N, C-alpha and C positions, 0 to 999 in steps of 0.2 A: 360511452365513456371509455377511455383507454389511458394507460400509463405511458408517459412519454420518455422519461429518462430517470436515471438514478445517479446519485453522487456518493461514492464510497467515502467513508470517514474512518481513517485508520489510526489506532493508538500507537504512539511513539514515545520513547524515553528521552530523546534529545532532539528538540525541534530544529535547531540549527543544522545538525548533522543530517537529519532526515530530509529537510527541505532542500539542502544542497544535493542530496542523492537524487531526488526526483527531478531537480533542475538540471544538474550536470550529467547524470548518467542516463536518465530517461527522456530528457528534452522538454520537460514541462517548464512553464514560465511561472515564477512566483508572483501571484496577483496581490496577495495580502498576507501579512503576518503580524501577529501581536503575541504577547505572552500566552502560551498554551494553545495556540491555534495558527494554522496556515492554510491558505487556499492556493492550489496550483492548477494550471490549466494547460492543455495541449490540444489544439484543434477544438473539438466540441466536448472533450473529456475534462471533467473537473475531478480533482482528488482533494479531500480535506484531511488534514493531519491534526490530531489533538494530543495534547500532552498527558500521558499516563505517568505522572511524576509524583503523586501523593504518597509520601512516606509516613505521614502523621498517623495513619490508621494503625500502625504497629504499636504505637505507644499510648494510644488513648485509653485502652482498657485491655489488658492482656487476656482476661478471661472472656471478654465479649467485644471484639474490635468493632468500631463503627467504620463502615466502609463508605468511601465517598463516590465510588464509581470511576475514579481516575487513578487507581493504585498502580504502582510501577509494574507489578507482575502482569498487568493486562497488556502492556506493550508487546507487540509481536504476536498477538493472538488473532489478528485480523487477516482478511483476504478479500480480494475483489477480482473481477474479470472485466477486461477491457476489449471490446470488439474493435478490430482494425481492418483496414484494407492494406494488403501487402505484408502479411505476417512473415513471409520468407525473408523479405528485405530487412524488416525490423530485427529478426533473429540474427541475421548476418552482422548487424551493427552491435547488438547486445552480447552475443555469444563470446566474443573475445574479452569482454569486460569482467568475466569470471564472477557473475552474480546470479547465474542460473540456479534454480532449485535443484537439489541432487537428482530428483526424478522429473525435472522439468524440461527435458530436451524437446525440441520441435517434433511433433508427431501428429498424425491423423487419429482422431478419436472416434469411437464407435457411435457417438451421439451427433456426428456430422460437422465437427470442427477440426481445424488444424491449429495447434496451439503450443505454447511453451510458457514456463513460469519462471519468475525471478523472485529473489528475496531482498527486501529492503534491509537497512542496517539493523532493524529490530527483529527480522525474520517474518515480517508480514509477507504474505504471498500475493503477488500480482501476476495474474495469468492473462496473457495476450492471446486472442483467438480470432480466427477468420472462419466464417461459415463456408463449408465446401459446396 
């Protein structure tokens, strides 16, 4: 038995804005979207976005809020790593778009990858890497 792949699912506060970011800035194709969910794909990589937009939890009971798991404060707390071929070329395309993580410049890492990170509109971290 072996695991074959993973599909990251990232919490976002504005589905339209986030889907457009992954489509227009990172080159993903929007495969499916409905209220609160979107599926995007580029080559063999899928990313799912889910709406962290529940504001009702704040008003249900101030002494003991009932949390739904989709509260707005969760948006931007996700991250994922995407393996690529040609990380240098991808970096050259993305770097001028000014969406790199402040500490996400392209570099060789001690664990054997060359990688860089970008932040989506909610500050979810997406790291692109290539094994050395």
